[in-house]
C-alpha positions as CSV (number, residue, x, y, z in Angstrom):
1,X,89.8,128.5,-9.9
2,X,90.3,130.8,-13.1
3,X,88.9,133.9,-13.2
4,X,86.8,135.0,-15.7
5,X,88.2,138.0,-17.0
6,X,91.3,136.6,-17.2
7,X,90.4,133.6,-19.4
8,X,88.7,136.8,-21.5
9,X,92.0,138.7,-22.0
10,X,93.8,136.3,-24.7
11,X,90.5,136.9,-26.8
12,X,90.4,140.2,-26.4
13,X,94.1,140.8,-27.3
14,X,93.9,138.4,-30.4
15,X,90.8,140.7,-31.1
16,X,92.8,144.2,-31.0
17,X,95.9,143.0,-33.0
18,X,93.4,141.9,-36.1
19,X,91.5,145.0,-35.6
20,X,95.5,146.9,-35.6
21,X,96.1,144.5,-38.5
22,X,93.4,146.0,-40.7
23,X,93.7,149.4,-40.3
24,X,97.1,149.4,-40.8
25,X,96.9,147.7,-43.9
26,X,94.3,150.5,-44.7
27,X,96.3,153.2,-43.7
28,X,99.0,152.1,-45.4
29,X,97.2,151.7,-49.1
30,X,95.9,155.2,-48.3
31,X,99.2,156.6,-48.0
32,X,100.0,154.6,-51.6
33,X,97.4,156.1,-53.7
34,X,96.1,159.0,-54.8
35,X,92.6,158.6,-53.4
36,X,91.2,156.1,-55.6
37,X,92.2,153.2,-53.4
38,X,93.6,151.7,-57.0
39,X,97.0,150.4,-57.8
40,X,97.2,153.0,-60.6
41,X,96.5,155.9,-57.8
42,X,98.9,154.0,-56.1
43,X,101.7,154.6,-58.5
44,X,101.0,157.9,-59.6
45,X,100.9,159.0,-55.7
46,X,104.6,157.4,-55.6
47,X,105.7,159.7,-58.5
48,X,106.5,163.1,-57.9
49,X,106.9,166.1,-60.3
50,X,110.1,166.8,-62.1
51,X,112.1,169.3,-60.4
52,X,112.5,172.6,-62.8
53,X,116.3,173.5,-63.7
54,X,117.6,176.9,-63.3
55,X,116.4,179.0,-66.6
56,X,118.5,180.9,-68.6
57,X,118.5,184.7,-68.1
58,X,118.7,186.1,-72.0
59,X,118.5,189.4,-70.1
60,X,121.1,190.0,-67.3
61,X,121.8,193.0,-65.7
62,X,125.6,193.0,-64.9
63,X,128.1,191.4,-66.8
64,X,131.5,190.3,-66.1
65,X,134.6,189.4,-68.9
66,X,137.7,187.3,-68.3
67,X,139.9,186.1,-70.8
68,X,143.0,187.4,-72.7
69,X,144.0,190.2,-75.6
70,X,141.1,189.5,-77.7
71,X,138.7,190.9,-74.8
72,X,141.2,193.7,-74.1
73,X,140.9,194.9,-77.1
74,X,144.8,194.4,-77.6
75,X,146.1,196.2,-81.3
76,X,142.2,197.1,-81.8
77,X,142.7,200.7,-81.8
78,X,146.9,201.8,-81.6
79,X,149.8,199.6,-82.0
80,X,151.0,197.1,-79.0
81,X,147.9,199.1,-76.4
82,X,145.1,197.7,-75.3
83,X,141.7,199.4,-76.0
84,X,139.2,197.9,-73.8
85,X,136.5,200.8,-75.1
86,X,136.4,198.5,-78.2
87,X,136.2,195.0,-76.5
88,X,133.7,192.7,-77.8
89,X,132.6,192.4,-74.2
90,X,132.3,195.4,-72.3
91,X,133.4,197.6,-74.6
92,X,131.3,201.5,-75.1
93,X,132.7,202.0,-78.6
94,X,129.7,202.9,-81.2
95,X,130.8,200.8,-83.7
96,X,131.4,197.5,-81.9
97,X,128.4,197.9,-79.6
98,X,129.4,195.4,-77.3
99,X,127.8,192.5,-75.7
100,X,127.5,194.8,-72.9
101,X,125.6,197.7,-74.6
102,X,123.4,195.3,-76.3
103,X,122.5,194.0,-73.0
104,X,122.7,196.8,-71.1
105,X,122.4,199.6,-72.9
106,X,125.1,202.6,-72.6
107,X,125.1,204.0,-69.8
108,X,124.6,200.6,-68.2
109,X,127.7,199.2,-70.0
110,X,129.8,202.1,-68.4
111,X,128.3,201.2,-65.1
112,X,127.5,197.4,-64.9
113,X,130.3,196.0,-66.3
114,X,133.9,195.0,-65.5
115,X,136.7,193.7,-67.7
116,X,139.5,191.6,-66.0
117,X,141.0,189.8,-69.0
118,X,144.3,190.7,-69.1
119,X,146.7,190.6,-72.5
120,X,148.9,187.8,-73.0
121,X,147.0,185.7,-70.3
122,X,147.0,181.5,-70.7
123,X,144.4,179.4,-69.2
124,X,146.3,178.9,-65.5
125,X,145.2,182.5,-65.1
126,X,141.6,182.3,-65.0
127,X,140.9,181.0,-62.2
128,X,142.3,184.1,-60.5
129,X,140.7,186.1,-63.3
130,X,137.3,184.4,-62.0
131,X,137.9,184.7,-58.6
132,X,138.0,188.9,-59.3
133,X,134.8,188.5,-61.6
134,X,132.9,186.7,-58.5
135,X,133.3,189.6,-56.4
136,X,131.4,192.0,-58.7
137,X,128.6,189.3,-58.6
138,X,127.7,189.4,-61.8
139,X,124.9,188.3,-63.6
140,X,126.5,187.0,-66.8
141,X,130.5,186.3,-66.8
142,X,131.9,185.9,-70.6
143,X,135.2,184.2,-71.1
144,X,137.6,183.9,-74.6
145,X,141.1,182.3,-74.0
146,X,143.2,179.5,-75.3
147,X,144.6,181.3,-78.1
148,X,147.9,182.2,-76.2
149,X,148.1,178.6,-75.0
150,X,148.3,177.5,-78.6
151,X,150.1,180.0,-79.7
152,X,154.0,179.4,-78.2
153,X,157.6,179.9,-79.6
154,X,157.3,175.9,-80.4
155,X,155.0,173.3,-80.6
156,X,156.5,171.4,-77.5
157,X,155.4,174.5,-75.2
158,X,151.8,174.3,-76.1
159,X,149.5,173.9,-72.5
160,X,149.2,170.5,-72.1
161,X,145.3,169.3,-72.7
162,X,144.7,167.8,-69.3
163,X,146.3,171.0,-67.3
164,X,143.8,173.0,-69.6
165,X,141.1,171.4,-68.6
166,X,142.3,171.4,-64.8
167,X,142.7,175.0,-65.1
168,X,139.3,175.6,-66.3
169,X,137.7,173.2,-64.0
170,X,139.2,175.4,-61.0
171,X,138.2,178.2,-62.9
172,X,134.5,177.8,-62.6
173,X,135.0,176.4,-58.8
174,X,136.4,179.7,-58.2
175,X,133.3,181.3,-59.8
176,X,131.2,179.2,-58.1
177,X,132.4,179.8,-54.4
178,X,132.0,183.8,-55.2
179,X,128.9,184.0,-57.2
180,X,126.9,180.4,-57.3
181,X,124.1,181.8,-59.8
182,X,126.2,184.1,-62.3
183,X,125.3,182.7,-65.8
184,X,128.8,181.8,-67.8
185,X,129.0,182.5,-71.4
186,X,132.3,180.7,-72.7
187,X,133.1,181.5,-76.8
188,X,135.5,178.9,-78.5
189,X,139.0,179.4,-79.3
190,X,139.5,181.4,-82.9
191,X,140.8,179.1,-85.7
192,X,144.6,179.9,-86.0
193,X,144.9,178.0,-89.1
194,X,142.4,180.0,-90.7
195,X,144.6,183.0,-90.1
196,X,147.5,181.8,-91.4
197,X,145.6,180.6,-95.0
198,X,144.4,184.6,-94.7
199,X,147.6,186.5,-94.8
200,X,150.2,183.9,-95.7
201,X,150.3,185.4,-99.6
202,X,150.7,189.1,-98.4
203,X,154.3,190.2,-98.2
204,X,153.3,193.0,-95.4
205,X,152.0,190.6,-93.5
206,X,154.4,187.8,-93.7
207,X,156.6,190.1,-92.5
208,X,154.8,191.5,-89.7
209,X,154.2,188.0,-88.4
210,X,158.1,187.7,-88.8
211,X,158.3,189.7,-85.3
212,X,157.0,186.7,-83.9
213,X,153.1,187.0,-83.7
214,X,151.7,183.4,-82.9
215,X,155.4,181.5,-84.0
216,X,153.9,178.3,-83.5
217,X,151.5,178.6,-86.4
218,X,152.8,181.8,-88.3
219,X,156.8,181.3,-88.8
220,X,157.8,180.4,-91.9
221,X,154.5,181.0,-93.4
222,X,155.9,180.2,-96.8
223,X,157.8,176.8,-95.8
224,X,154.8,174.4,-97.5
225,X,157.4,170.9,-96.6
226,X,156.1,168.2,-94.4
227,X,157.7,169.4,-91.0
228,X,156.2,173.1,-91.3
229,X,152.7,171.2,-92.0
230,X,152.7,169.1,-88.9
231,X,153.9,171.8,-86.7
232,X,150.5,173.9,-87.7
233,X,148.5,171.0,-88.0
234,X,149.7,169.8,-84.1
235,X,148.8,173.4,-83.1
236,X,145.1,173.0,-85.0
237,X,144.7,169.8,-82.9
238,X,145.4,171.5,-79.7
239,X,143.2,174.2,-80.6
240,X,140.2,172.6,-81.4
241,X,141.0,169.4,-78.3
242,X,140.8,172.8,-76.0
243,X,137.5,174.0,-77.0
244,X,136.3,170.3,-76.5
245,X,137.3,170.7,-73.1
246,X,135.4,174.3,-73.1
247,X,132.0,172.7,-74.4
248,X,132.5,169.7,-71.7
249,X,133.6,171.8,-68.9
250,X,130.7,174.3,-69.5
251,X,128.0,171.3,-70.1
252,X,128.5,170.1,-67.0
253,X,127.5,173.2,-65.0
254,X,123.7,173.9,-65.5
255,X,124.2,178.0,-65.6
256,X,127.0,177.9,-68.4
257,X,126.4,177.8,-72.2
258,X,128.9,177.1,-75.0
259,X,129.0,179.3,-78.0
260,X,128.7,175.7,-80.0
261,X,132.1,176.5,-82.0
262,X,130.5,179.7,-83.6
263,X,134.1,182.2,-82.9
264,X,136.2,178.9,-84.2
265,X,133.9,178.4,-87.1
266,X,133.5,182.2,-87.9
267,X,135.6,182.7,-91.6
268,X,137.4,186.2,-90.6
269,X,139.1,188.1,-93.1
270,X,141.6,190.9,-93.6
271,X,138.8,193.2,-92.6
272,X,137.8,192.1,-89.4
273,X,141.6,192.2,-88.0
274,X,144.0,194.6,-86.8
275,X,146.1,196.4,-89.1
276,X,149.0,196.0,-87.1
277,X,149.3,192.7,-86.3
278,X,147.1,190.6,-88.8
279,X,146.2,188.8,-85.7
280,X,143.7,190.1,-82.9
281,X,140.7,191.1,-84.1
282,X,140.0,195.4,-85.2
283,X,137.0,197.2,-84.6
284,X,135.0,195.2,-87.3
285,X,136.1,192.0,-85.6
286,X,135.1,193.1,-82.3
287,X,132.1,193.8,-83.7
288,X,131.3,190.4,-85.4
289,X,132.3,188.6,-82.1
290,X,130.2,190.8,-80.2
291,X,127.4,190.2,-82.8
292,X,128.4,186.7,-82.0
293,X,127.9,186.4,-78.1
294,X,124.4,188.6,-78.5
295,X,122.8,185.9,-80.6
296,X,123.8,183.1,-78.2
297,X,123.3,185.0,-74.8
298,X,119.8,185.8,-76.0
299,X,118.7,182.6,-77.7
300,X,115.8,180.8,-76.1
301,X,117.9,177.6,-76.4
302,X,121.8,177.4,-76.1
303,X,123.7,176.5,-79.4
304,X,123.5,172.8,-80.9
């Protein structure tokens, strides 16, 4: 004869399983809701608040500069000589009032800014400069480079756009490896065609340019023939392409801000250029660059 307790076991097990199923359903419903047990509550419970991105610091406390002769103040104080004290980025000159002075004050600019730019540098050198800048652990790094990549003896020697992009991407990786939270302000390459348009009708300027200043754009400034026009157009097109690369690569880094083409668009005149080469910015030109940089670095929103 079968034991009564044995006959009750299947019914007990079935009841337990049913209770577990009901309880599990209630638990799962509770996890998927916000407490009101409704479908709307469940949907709301699944939504997560968006992650806040990094906020641009409009008042960084230290600054490192990388780039070329413009950032070194070349030919701004005397012929064929660097003059870093008038650099738009890190200089201490009272007339220029560099970005560092405007952000940090004069004592701060002297103590907490570093200039790793080099006269004659092209984009291929930027990764090395960025690595040096990263060692300073700056809160802001300024970048101005590209003019020397377009200013070559002939257009055939201009840096290819793909190489320009690769070097800039590598430079950004170098910075991030050593200073992952540093902000980056990237200046556009100046408009070299405007330089030619500004100085081509001045005999003294043309004699200076004939010594070898930016031959790809400025050689034979009086030549208005088709070949010379095509050469200048090639340089201009390359500068525009470089600026597109700088903007694009910067846009992929959440702590990078491009100037929106402000330096390229600035209407430089002879008053802003070096009296020795009519190519590099003089003191007044350096001051204009500092103004542009300060306006963009301290703006609430990046340039359009």
